[in-house]
C-alpha positions as CSV (number, residue, x, y, z in Angstrom):
1,X,19.2,-149.2,106.6
2,X,18.7,-146.6,109.3
3,X,15.4,-146.2,111.2
4,X,13.8,-142.9,111.7
5,X,15.7,-142.3,115.0
6,X,19.1,-143.4,113.6
7,X,19.3,-147.0,114.9
8,X,19.7,-149.9,112.6
9,X,16.7,-151.3,110.9
10,X,16.2,-154.9,112.0
11,X,15.4,-155.9,108.3
12,X,19.1,-155.6,107.5
13,X,18.4,-154.0,104.1
14,X,20.4,-151.3,102.4
15,X,24.1,-151.1,101.5
16,X,24.7,-147.9,103.4
17,X,24.5,-149.6,106.8
18,X,25.6,-146.9,109.3
19,X,26.2,-144.2,106.7
20,X,25.2,-140.7,107.9
21,X,22.6,-139.0,105.8
22,X,23.4,-135.3,105.2
23,X,20.5,-132.9,105.4
24,X,20.4,-129.2,104.5
25,X,17.6,-126.7,104.9
26,X,17.5,-123.3,103.3
27,X,14.7,-122.1,105.7
28,X,16.9,-119.8,107.8
29,X,18.5,-118.2,104.7
30,X,15.1,-117.5,103.2
31,X,13.8,-116.1,106.5
32,X,16.9,-113.9,106.9
33,X,16.5,-112.6,103.4
34,X,12.9,-111.7,104.1
35,X,13.7,-110.0,107.3
36,X,16.4,-107.9,105.6
37,X,14.1,-107.0,102.7
38,X,10.9,-106.2,104.5
39,X,10.1,-103.6,107.0
40,X,8.3,-103.7,110.4
41,X,7.6,-107.4,110.6
42,X,6.1,-108.7,113.8
43,X,8.1,-111.6,115.2
44,X,7.0,-114.0,117.9
45,X,9.9,-115.9,119.6
46,X,8.6,-118.8,121.6
47,X,12.0,-120.0,122.8
48,X,14.0,-118.9,125.8
49,X,14.5,-115.1,126.0
50,X,17.8,-114.1,124.3
51,X,19.2,-110.6,124.2
52,X,21.1,-111.6,121.1
53,X,17.9,-112.5,119.3
54,X,16.1,-109.3,120.5
55,X,19.0,-107.1,119.5
56,X,19.4,-108.7,116.1
57,X,15.7,-108.6,115.2
58,X,15.1,-105.0,116.5
59,X,18.3,-103.8,114.7
60,X,16.6,-105.0,111.4
61,X,13.6,-102.7,112.3
62,X,11.2,-105.4,113.4
63,X,9.2,-105.8,116.6
64,X,9.6,-108.9,118.7
65,X,7.2,-110.5,121.2
66,X,8.4,-113.2,123.6
67,X,6.6,-116.3,124.9
68,X,9.0,-118.6,126.7
69,X,6.7,-121.6,126.4
70,X,9.1,-124.4,127.2
71,X,10.3,-123.1,130.6
72,X,6.9,-122.0,131.6
73,X,5.3,-125.3,130.6
74,X,7.6,-127.1,133.0
75,X,6.1,-125.4,136.0
76,X,3.9,-127.5,138.2
77,X,1.2,-124.8,138.3
78,X,-0.2,-126.0,135.0
79,X,-0.9,-129.5,136.2
80,X,-4.5,-130.5,137.1
81,X,-4.9,-132.7,140.0
82,X,-5.6,-136.4,139.4
83,X,-9.2,-137.5,139.6
84,X,-10.9,-140.9,140.0
85,X,-7.8,-143.0,139.5
86,X,-6.6,-141.0,136.4
87,X,-3.1,-139.4,136.3
88,X,-2.6,-135.7,136.8
89,X,-2.7,-133.9,133.4
90,X,-1.5,-130.7,131.9
91,X,-4.0,-127.8,131.7
92,X,-3.5,-127.0,128.0
93,X,-6.4,-124.6,127.7
94,X,-5.4,-122.4,130.7
95,X,-1.7,-122.5,129.6
96,X,-2.4,-121.4,126.1
97,X,-4.8,-118.7,127.2
98,X,-2.2,-117.3,129.6
99,X,0.8,-117.5,127.2
100,X,-0.5,-117.1,123.6
101,X,-3.0,-114.2,124.1
102,X,-1.6,-111.3,122.2
103,X,-4.8,-109.2,122.2
104,X,-5.5,-109.8,118.6
105,X,-2.0,-109.2,117.2
106,X,-0.9,-111.3,114.3
107,X,2.6,-112.3,113.5
108,X,4.6,-112.4,110.3
109,X,7.3,-114.7,111.7
110,X,7.3,-117.3,114.5
111,X,10.7,-118.5,115.7
112,X,11.1,-121.9,117.4
113,X,14.8,-121.4,118.2
114,X,16.6,-123.2,121.0
115,X,13.5,-125.0,122.3
116,X,15.3,-128.2,123.1
117,X,18.3,-128.1,125.5
118,X,20.1,-131.4,126.0
């Protein structure tokens, strides 16, 4: 039996052993159908800026807003100094206020593409 992260379960159960489990999601197909069938959607892309994504989405007639959260979160400016023996910590409130304030705009679609680069 496989554990959640793909390693072998120590219990030794299950005939599949190291069998790979196939997974399929229809989420992208459904989103693409919606984007092709509806007009003037507001799309928030929180991944790295991509001219391909921008061109594709705007060609469908939608507006796109960008918030590159992953790269910006890695900057040291968001760390609060350690106090009284505690470790330094990330300033979540200040980061979110700076990066997710869209002056009251709502979004129809939020993309989380290419957030993890290995």
